[in-house]
Structures are given as structure tokens and as C-alpha cells.
C-alpha positions as CSV (number, residue, x, y, z in Angstrom):
1,X,87.3,83.2,96.1
2,X,84.1,83.1,98.1
3,X,85.7,84.9,101.0
4,X,86.3,88.2,99.0
5,X,82.6,88.7,98.1
6,X,81.5,88.0,101.7
7,X,84.0,90.5,103.0
8,X,82.9,93.1,100.5
9,X,79.2,92.6,101.3
10,X,79.8,92.8,105.1
11,X,82.0,95.8,104.7
12,X,79.3,97.7,102.8
13,X,76.7,96.8,105.5
14,X,79.1,98.1,108.1
15,X,79.6,101.4,106.3
16,X,75.9,101.8,106.0
17,X,75.6,101.7,109.8
18,X,78.7,103.6,110.7
19,X,78.9,107.4,111.5
20,X,82.6,107.6,112.0
21,X,84.4,108.8,108.9
22,X,87.9,107.4,109.7
23,X,86.4,104.0,110.3
24,X,84.5,104.0,107.1
25,X,87.6,105.1,105.2
26,X,89.6,102.2,106.7
27,X,86.9,99.7,105.7
28,X,86.9,101.1,102.1
29,X,90.7,100.7,102.2
30,X,90.3,97.0,103.1
31,X,87.8,96.7,100.2
32,X,90.5,98.2,97.9
33,X,93.1,95.7,99.0
34,X,90.9,92.7,98.4
35,X,89.7,94.1,95.1
36,X,93.4,94.5,94.0
37,X,94.0,90.8,94.9
38,X,90.9,89.7,92.9
39,X,92.5,89.7,89.4
40,X,95.6,87.9,90.8
41,X,93.4,85.2,92.4
42,X,91.1,85.0,89.4
43,X,94.0,84.4,87.0
44,X,94.8,81.2,89.0
45,X,98.6,81.8,88.9
46,X,98.9,82.5,85.2
47,X,100.1,86.1,85.6
48,X,100.7,88.5,82.8
49,X,102.0,92.0,82.8
50,X,98.4,93.3,82.2
51,X,97.0,91.4,85.2
52,X,99.9,92.5,87.5
53,X,99.3,96.1,86.5
54,X,95.6,95.7,87.1
55,X,96.1,94.2,90.5
56,X,98.8,96.5,91.7
57,X,96.9,99.6,90.5
58,X,93.9,98.4,92.5
59,X,95.9,97.9,95.6
60,X,97.9,101.2,95.3
61,X,94.9,103.4,94.3
62,X,92.1,101.8,96.2
63,X,93.9,100.4,99.2
64,X,96.5,103.0,99.9
65,X,96.5,106.3,98.0
66,X,92.8,107.3,98.0
67,X,92.2,106.2,101.6
68,X,95.3,108.2,102.7
69,X,94.0,111.3,100.8
70,X,90.6,110.9,102.5
71,X,92.1,110.5,106.0
72,X,94.2,113.7,105.3
73,X,91.1,115.6,104.3
74,X,89.3,114.4,107.4
75,X,92.2,115.4,109.6
76,X,92.5,118.9,108.2
77,X,88.7,119.6,108.2
78,X,88.3,118.3,111.7
79,X,85.0,116.5,110.9
80,X,85.1,113.1,112.5
81,X,81.6,111.7,112.0
82,X,78.4,112.0,110.0
83,X,75.9,113.3,112.6
84,X,72.9,114.1,110.6
85,X,72.5,111.9,107.5
86,X,69.5,112.3,105.2
87,X,68.7,108.6,105.9
88,X,69.2,107.2,109.4
89,X,71.9,104.6,109.9
90,X,69.5,101.9,111.0
91,X,67.2,102.5,108.1
92,X,70.3,102.5,105.8
93,X,71.2,99.0,106.9
94,X,67.7,97.7,106.2
95,X,67.8,99.4,102.7
96,X,71.2,97.7,102.3
97,X,69.7,94.3,102.9
98,X,67.0,95.1,100.3
99,X,69.7,96.3,97.8
100,X,71.6,93.0,98.4
101,X,68.5,91.1,97.4
102,X,68.0,93.3,94.3
103,X,71.6,92.9,93.3
104,X,71.3,89.1,93.6
105,X,68.2,89.2,91.4
106,X,70.0,91.3,88.8
107,X,73.0,89.0,88.7
108,X,70.7,86.0,88.0
109,X,68.5,87.6,85.5
110,X,70.7,90.0,83.5
111,X,72.4,87.3,81.4
112,X,76.0,87.6,82.2
113,X,78.5,85.2,80.5
114,X,78.3,81.6,81.7
115,X,81.9,81.5,83.0
116,X,81.4,84.4,85.5
117,X,80.8,84.0,89.2
118,X,77.2,85.0,90.0
119,X,78.3,85.6,93.6
120,X,81.0,88.1,92.5
121,X,78.6,89.7,90.0
122,X,76.0,90.1,92.7
123,X,78.6,91.6,95.0
124,X,79.8,94.0,92.4
125,X,76.2,95.1,91.7
126,X,75.7,95.5,95.5
127,X,78.7,97.8,95.7
128,X,77.4,99.9,92.9
129,X,73.9,100.2,94.5
130,X,75.3,101.0,97.9
131,X,77.5,103.7,96.4
132,X,74.6,105.3,94.7
133,X,72.5,105.1,97.8
134,X,75.2,106.7,100.0
135,X,75.5,109.5,97.5
136,X,71.9,110.6,98.2
137,X,71.6,109.3,101.8
138,X,74.6,111.1,103.3
139,X,75.1,114.8,103.9
140,X,78.9,115.4,104.2
141,X,80.9,115.9,101.0
142,X,83.7,113.6,102.2
143,X,81.1,110.8,102.8
144,X,79.6,111.3,99.4
145,X,83.1,111.1,97.9
146,X,83.6,107.8,99.8
147,X,80.3,106.6,98.3
148,X,81.6,107.5,94.9
149,X,84.7,105.3,95.6
150,X,82.5,102.4,96.7
151,X,80.5,102.7,93.5
152,X,83.8,102.7,91.6
153,X,84.9,99.6,93.5
154,X,81.7,98.0,92.2
155,X,82.5,99.0,88.6
156,X,86.0,97.6,89.0
157,X,84.8,94.3,90.5
158,X,82.2,93.9,87.8
159,X,84.8,94.5,85.1
160,X,87.3,92.0,86.6
161,X,84.6,89.4,87.1
162,X,83.6,89.5,83.5
163,X,87.1,89.8,81.9
164,X,90.8,90.3,82.9
165,X,91.8,91.6,79.5
166,X,91.4,95.3,80.3
167,X,87.8,95.8,79.0
168,X,86.4,99.3,78.7
169,X,84.6,98.9,82.1
170,X,87.9,98.2,83.9
171,X,89.6,101.2,82.2
172,X,86.7,103.3,83.2
173,X,87.2,102.2,86.8
174,X,90.8,103.3,86.8
175,X,89.8,106.7,85.4
176,X,87.2,107.0,88.2
177,X,90.0,106.4,90.7
178,X,92.0,109.2,89.2
179,X,88.9,111.5,89.3
180,X,88.4,110.7,93.0
181,X,92.0,111.5,93.7
182,X,91.8,114.9,91.9
183,X,88.6,115.7,93.7
184,X,90.1,114.9,97.1
185,X,93.2,117.0,96.4
186,X,91.0,119.9,95.4
187,X,88.9,119.5,98.6
188,X,92.1,119.4,100.7
189,X,93.7,122.4,99.0
190,X,90.4,124.4,99.4
191,X,90.3,123.8,103.2
192,X,94.0,124.4,103.6
193,X,93.7,127.7,101.7
194,X,90.7,128.7,103.8
195,X,92.6,127.9,107.1
196,X,95.6,130.0,105.9
197,X,93.3,132.9,105.1
198,X,91.6,132.6,108.5
199,X,95.0,132.6,110.3
200,X,96.1,135.6,108.3
201,X,93.0,137.5,109.2
202,X,93.5,136.8,112.9
203,X,97.1,138.1,112.7
């Protein structure tokens, strides 16, 4: 159980220092796969239909579908890296360390239920804060969309850490996944339509 929070934290720090979009998308896909496994591990083998749906939806949406859509958008737009972020990559890592400290403080002092893992709560808060920071610290729309997905991963992790019985916060996370998918499809269709128009004008 400890390995998943550590992987999620390190993956966020890596994304904060990475300029390559395809690499960042793959890292977020790894986040999604581990988050999908989280409810299955937390249930300690006592699976129910609800827990299986929760885990499989996380793996499918977060680990496969949304990263694939993002990679498709990157491929068709031709943009491979974030070259001029609003906040430099080195500075972003330092801010990430500060956000990790803040999320730990919040997990300890916000009065979560006694049966929850403070490490997992701190990790979920860290994902949310990193997502919010990347939204304002990065310039490219696809990177901001990736930041939104990281934020949503934090919401999902927070909900699963508190309860496995489909609380409102987990349902909100699933809806946010769908929103990201719709946004990515709209972005992709926009660029495809523009490319077709440019090709038609050339002919």
C-alpha cells in the first residue's frame, strides 16, 4: 500500500520537471493504472461489484482511454514539448516540494476519519495541488488538460482513501474523467478540421 503513494508522488515531481508531452502523458497513464488498483488493494480481497466497477473504470479511463486520446492529440497537433512555460521547470520542482509539505500538513490537521491512511490522504492532496499549479504554470492547452487530469486523479484518490462505497467525491471524479475525454475529443476534432481546411485551400 505504501508503494502506490510513493510512486504517485515521484511521478508528479517528474512531470513538474519534464518538458516532453508524450513522456508526461505516459507518466499520468501509470498514475491511472495504480489508482485503478487502489480500491482493489484497499478492499483486501473482499471484492464487490461496486469495487470492481470502481477499479476497472479507473484503469480503463485513467490508464488507457484518456492517455490514448492525449497522445492522439499530440500526434495530430505536432507539438512535442512545452518550450516556454509560465513557471520554469526547475522552479516548478521546488514548488512541488513545498506543495508536498503543505499537503502533508493538511492531511494531519484537517481531521480526516481515523481509519484512513494519512500517507494516502497527503498524496491525494498533493496530486490536487500539483494539478492546480500546472494549470497556471504551463502554457500549452494539452498540458493544462493533463494538469486537470492530475487534479482529478487526486480527487479520485481522496475519495477512495476515505470510502469505497461510491461517495459523492468518487462519482465526481468519474464525471471529471468524462469531461476530460469530451474536451480532448473536441480539441482533436478542431485540429483535424483545421488541417482539412488548410489542405483544401492548398489544393
